[in-house]
N, C-alpha and C positions, 0 to 999 in steps of 0.2 A: 505494499499501499503506500503510493506517494504519502509524504509528510508536508505539513503545513509549508515551511521554511523552504523547500525543493518550489511546493508550487506557484509561493510568493514568487520566488527569483525568475519560474515561468512566464506568471503575468505580469512581471514588471519589462520582459525580453519584449512583451506584444502592447508593453505599455503604447505605442506608437502604432500600432494596427488595431488587431482585432479587439483590444482593451484598449485603445484610443478612448478618452473624455466624449471629446467631440465626435466620434464614429459613433460611440453608443447614443449621444444625445440625438445624432442626426436618425438613428434607428427607432431609436423612441418618438420622435416627431412623426416619423411616419408608419408608426406602427406597422413597424417592419421586425421579424423574427431575429437574434443574434446567432442566426447560423454560423457566423464564422468564429466568434468567441464559445461558442457549444464544442464547435468542433478542435478548437487549441484544448479547452477539457479532457476531451475525448480522447485526444490526442497521447494527455497527461497518463490515462489511463484510471481517473480520477471513479471514475462509474465500481471499479473494482472494490473501490472505499464501500461501495452501497451493499455489499454481500454480507449477511451479518452471521459472520463465524463464530466458535465460543471464543477464539483468540482474539477475535475484533474489540480494539482499542475505543468504546465507544467517545469520551472527551478527544480522542484524535479525529474519529471523522468531525465533529462539533467544530475542532477548531480549521477544518477544512473547510467548509460551510461557508464560515465566516470569514475567511480567508477573500474568496469569491465575491463572498458579500459587499465586503470592503471597499471592492472595483465595481459592482454592479450587483443591484438585488436582483433584477430580471435574471440576468444571465443564473444566478444561482439558483433561484427560483425554478428555471426552467429546467435547469440539469439535474437539480439536486432531489425533484418530482420523482425521480424512478427508484429513490430510496423511499419513498412515502410508499408507493405500489408496489414495494417489492415484500416490504415485512411481515405483512398476513402471511406469507408464503415462509419467513424466515422464523415465525412463532410457530405455526401451526399445518404448515407443510409436509408431507412424505418427504423422507430421504431423496427418493427419483425426481419430487415436484423442485427439491432446492436446489438440487446440481443443476437440473436444466436450467431452472432460470438464470443462476448464477453463472451459467456459459453465455445466457443469452444477455446478460445485464453488462459483464465483463467484455462480451463483445460487442458493446455502446447501444442494444436495442433501448429505446425509452421503451417505461411501462408506467402507465398512469393509473389512477385508482378510483374509481366508478364507483362513489357513496350518494353522492346529492342528486334531487330531481327539483325541476321547476319549479314545481308546486309546492313542496315540501321542505326546501332548505336543509338543516342540520336534523328535521325532524326523521330519521333514518327508521324507526318503525311505520312509517307511513309510507312507505317506500311502495312505488308501485311496480318497476320492471320484476318480473317473472322468470323462473324456471322451470319446467316441466318436465318431469322424468320420460324418458321415453321408453317405451315398451320392450326395443331390441337394447338397451342399454343407451346411457348418455345421455343428456340434458338438453331442450330446446329453452335461447332465452329470446326475449322479448319484450321491448320498452325503452327509455327513454334515459341517458342521466345526462345531466347540465351543470354547466361553471364546474367543468371537467379541464385543469388543467394538461395539456396534453393529449387531446382529447384526437386530435389530428395527428400528430407526428406516432404517435407511441405503436407501438407494433404489438405489446403485450398491454391488458389492461384487469386490473383486480377491483370484478365487480360483484357488488353485493345483490343480489336479488332476493324477490319473494317466494320461498318452496311450500311456502302453507297457505293455503287462500285465506285463512283467519289472521295472520300474521303474528303481531308478540315478538317476544323476546327466544322464542324457540322460532319461529315461523318465517326465520333467513338464513342464507348463505352465499359462502365465498365463491366465487370460481376466477379461475386463471385463465383467461380468454384469449386465444393468441390470433390476431388479427388475419397474421399471414398465411391462415387454415382456414380462412370463412372464404368464400366469395363474397365480392366486391361488395352486392345489395346485403348483406349481413350484418355490415360494420358501415354503417353512413355518418359523415361525419357532419356535425350541425355547424351553421355558421358562427365566424369568430365573434367574439362578444366583446365590445369595445370596453373600456376600463379605464378609470381615473389615473390610477396608479399601472405600474407593468405592463405598459400599454403595448409592448412588442410581445410578452409572452400569449403562446399558443392555450388560450383561454376559450374553449367552447362546450362543447358536449358531444354525443353518438346517439343514433338508433340503434337499438338493436332488433333485427326480424328474422327471425326464423334462424337466431344463430344457434346451430349445432354442434356442438360442445361435446367432447368423449367423456367418460365416467371419471378415467382421472384429471379431470378440470378443477372438480369439487375439492375446496380446501377445509381439510378437515374434514367433521360428517354432516352430515344433512341437520339446518337447525343451530350451529354453532358460528354463524355467522355475526350477529351481534358481541358477542363474547371474543370472538379473534377480534374483532375491530377496535372496540373497548380495549384490550391488550397492545394493540398495536398502535391504536393512538397515545399508549405511556411512554412511548418512543418516540411515533414521528413527534408531539407535544415537544419534548424534551430537546430533540434535534433542530427544533424551528428556532431554539434562541440562537443559535451562531448566524443567524439571518440578520434577526437583531442588535445583535454584538457588532456584527459587521458594518452594520446601517452607521452603529454609535463610533466607532473609528472614523468611519467617512466623513461624517458631520464632524467631530470635534475635532479634525484636523481642517477643515476648508474653516470652521470657527477659529481656530488656533492661530492660522498663516495669514486670514483676515484682519483678526485684531494687533497683529504683529507688523504690520504693512501701513492699515490705515490710520491718517490722520486726522484729531479733531478738537479745536481750540488750541494747535499748537504742542498738540502732545499724543504718544501715539495711545490708539484705542485700549491698548493692552494695560495698558497704564494707569487707566481711570479706574477707581475702584468699586463701582457700579458696576463696571464689565470684570474686571475681574472678581469680581465676589458670582456672577452668574457664570462665568468660566470654569469657577471652581465648584458649584455647587452641580453643574451639568456632570463634569468627571466625579464626584460623589457620585449621582445618579448611577451612572453609567458601570462606577464600583459594585455599586449594589447590585446592578443587574447581571454583572459577570459571576459575582459573590453565588447568587443564589443557582447559575448556570453552572460553575463548576461542580456543586453541591448535587445538585439535581444530575449530569451527565456521569459522575464518579457514581450516583449513589443506581445506575446501571448496574452496575459489577456488586458494590459493596449493601444494596440494602436496595435491590429489586422488590421484594414483597410489598414495599410501601411506594412504588411507583403511582401508583395510582393516587396518591396526594401531592409528591413532589412533581410529578410533570403537569399536574393542574395548575401548581403553585407557581411553575415557572414558564407557562405558557401565559398563564394572567398576568402574572409580575412583570416580566421581563419585556414582551412586546411594548404595555402601555408605560412602564417606566420609560423607554428609550422613545416613545412617539410622543410625550409630557416634552423630553430633554430637548427634541427636535425643536419642539416650540422654545424651548428656553433660549435656544442657540438661536432659531429665526428672530428670535430681539436682537440678538446683538448684532445679527448681517444686518435687520432692518433692510432696504429695498433690492439689495447686492443679493440677497437670496433670492429672489426671482429671478436674474437674470441666468442664462443659459453661457455668459461667459468670464472668464476669472475677472474680478475677483468675486469669490461665492459662488461660481458657476457651479453645475450639478448639483446647489443644495434643494432646489425644488423639486427636480426631478427625483430625488433620494426621499426626499419627504412625501412627495404622493407614492412613491414605490413602498415605502414600507408601513404605510397603515393598512397594506391586505395582511401585514404579519400579524395584525392580534385578532383576524377573520380567521383564515383557513386554519384546520383542523380543531375546531371548538375556539368562539370567542371569547373573549375575556367573563363574557356574562355566563356561557356556557360553563367555561372551566370552573368560575368560582361559583357554580351553579353543583357543581358534581363535587367539591369543595365541599360544600354546605350538605349533603347527604351524609357525610362523614363526620360532619362537625360533633354531635353525641360523643362520638367512641373519641374524635379528636379532642376534647375537652375535657372529657375525663381521663384519658391517658398523659392530658398535660396536669391536672391539680395532682396525679399518680406520682409523675416524674418519671415514670417508668424508660429507660433508654440498654441501649447495649452498646456500652463505651468501643467496644473495639470495633465493629460495624461504623460507629459513628467516625471514629480517627480514619478509617481506610478510607470514608469518601472523603474528609477534609482534609488529608494529608496529600497531594501528589507526589511526594516520593514512596507511598505505597503502590506496587502496580497493581494494576486492575486484577481485580479475579475473572475466571473465565464466566462467559456472559452463558446463563440456561433458562432459555424462555418458560419452561415449568416453572419456575419459581415467580413467574407473574400472578397476580392475584388480580379481582376485581376490586374489593375494598382489600384496605390494610389493615390485620390485626391487629399492628404496634404502633399504630398511628403514627407518627412523624417523629424518628427518633431525633433529628436535628434540631426542631422547635423544642420538643422535652426535654432536651439538655442544656437547653438554654442557661439554668440555674448553675451548673457546673461548669460552667465554660465564663460563665460571669465571676463564678469564684476563683476559676482559674487567673483572668486578666487581673482581680483583685488584688490574687498572689505573688502575680509579676511586678507587679510595682509600677502602673500607669495612673494616677490620678483621675489627669483630666478622661481619660477614656474609661476609668471604672466608675466615675462620677456619670458619662452617657448609660455607660453599660445597665449600673443601677436603674438608671430611668426605662430602660428598655423592659427592662425585669419587671419592673412596679406594672407597665402597661402588661405585659405576660400575664400576670397575676390578676388584673382588672377581666383581661379575655376569660382567664380559666373561668373565673367566675358570671361574667358574663353568658355564658355557653350552658352554665349548668341547665336553667330550664327552657333550652333551645332546642326545639322537635322540628326537624322538617317536614311541611307540610304538602299532601299530596295538590295537585293542579296547581301551582305556581306557587313560588315563593316570595313574601313580602321584600321591597326592597328596601326597608334596614337591613335584612337577614345578610345582605351583599358587603355591609361593613362590617360583618365579620370576617368573613372569609378572607378582604382585604387588609384588615388586622392580622390575622394569620399570616399572611403571607408576610409583611413585615417586623414579624420576628422571624421568621424562615431565613430572612433577609441578613438580620440582623446579628443570627446565631450563627448564619455562614461567614458575614464577616468577622466574627471575632474570630471563629475556628480556624480559618483559614491564615488569620495574624499569628497565631498564638504556633500554628505546623509552619510558618515560611522557611525557605530554605535559608541557612546561612544567619539565622538569628541568634548577637549577640547575647552571651553568659547574664549579661546585667543590662537589661534594655534600659534605655532611657525614655521618656515622655515623649519627646520630639521626633522618636522614631514610628510613635503611635499614628501620624497626623494624617494615612489613609482614611484606617478606620474609625478614628474622631469623626473627620468630616462625611463618611459614611452613615454614621449613628446620629449625627446633627441632620443629616438630610431625613432619615427614619423617620425622626423624633420630631418634623418638619422644624425645623430653630432654622430660620433662613437668616440670621446675620451672623453666625458661628464663625471666628478668626479661621479658623481650619480649611475653609472653603480657600482662603488667600494661600494658603500653604498648599493646596493641591493647584490650586490655577500656577502656579510658580513650576509646580512639576508637569505639568500641561506645556507650559513653554518652552522648556525643557527637553520635551520627549523628540525622540528620535527614528522610533522604529517602526514597522507597520503598522501594528497594532497598539492602542493602548490598556493597561491592564495587570492584572495581577501576576501573571504566569508570564508576563514580556519582558523585567525585570527593568522597567521603567521606576518600582515604586520599592 
């Protein structure tokens, strides 16, 4: 598998060609698919990274997605969709299915994921596309899927179909449909849908008419479709954080470069206190999003039984936080953020493109609703403080090699809650013992909010027919606890930490906790802004050697 640093070098080498900003902007304006850029990724063998084997390093995969996304989100989404479409086979397919699909994916054949329909959106239980068992064996698929990424380009599609007329949680199944094995009339591509962002992506749909597939196209058993989709989403939602982190890298660089060069009132824009404060808080928000991402991606290996919780947190928190951060940076860029030429050129496209990241694979609301269905257990375990210290350390310490991935350990709900959040009291005690006065004060404030949330969830019961709007604040508060705990764990496990750390060294976690506590004027933001000004690497983050 290609590594992120090698991929970054390849993309830099095409910086005046297929990955030139001007070329990608022009394709976007014409709403044209970035075929040349996708071909560059194919030539690197990136698609082989989408084959999820037991020895696959999931954080390394997300780092690759981030590397492409910081160049262009449209390209990253278009190419990475193959991973999303393939995951159900890696989770529930037979060895023969997995082997056959792996060969196709490594050969560069795009795969799409046919879940949503025109009239039903994310309500998968309302899906109308049907699969009917044939008397002689095999299945016949009929119906439409809509708003499907790569629907026109895909050679294979993982399609959710109704296999029981009454539907229900056991009334749907998944099929790996080989488009190349069908007659042209069986898979008809719908017209491209014009979108606000990722304008060049192949977003359309397809109609299956009398599409006959063999018996071994079925993934898992009849009726397993919804369960396999829900387990697959735990991985795809976690992988999506790479898209948002790449967008954040891109946006921070644009804002940093602009403030370093732009003069206002006879001074560099970056030297103005208000601008420096905005830039520092934006960087703090990005680092909290990265901390959530690191813990969530490493939990694929260390805490797979809790992914139903951590993936929902990551998918709700990271894109939402990054989108809000883009809004803050737009304030710094001003009118330059609307231009397609330097300085600030590319920001408007980036901001438009990123909006989709909070929507696909479950919107922020969908993921918070999923978290709320488990909130009674999460609140109970938070009050009890149950935690597996070894598993949390394995998730939080980048020096610990990831354990082999085992899809059999994925569950639809977490019996152990969320160990990262439940370990918050212990990690705050460790911070206190390390002797970081300013950081300890912030950590204590977070812990107090954790106790408040634990108390507030004591009487919470998810209700059928829709959750009240006020309930979603519980999910948001829980996400912030996860982010705070992640920041503190990563600070304590940072490589090369001195034996007697000084409080000055804790500037980035202080800024992150100040952001999570919604303290708008904390001086830690100014210190972090200076780090942004000195940033030289391709990515701005906790594992990039900048902090």
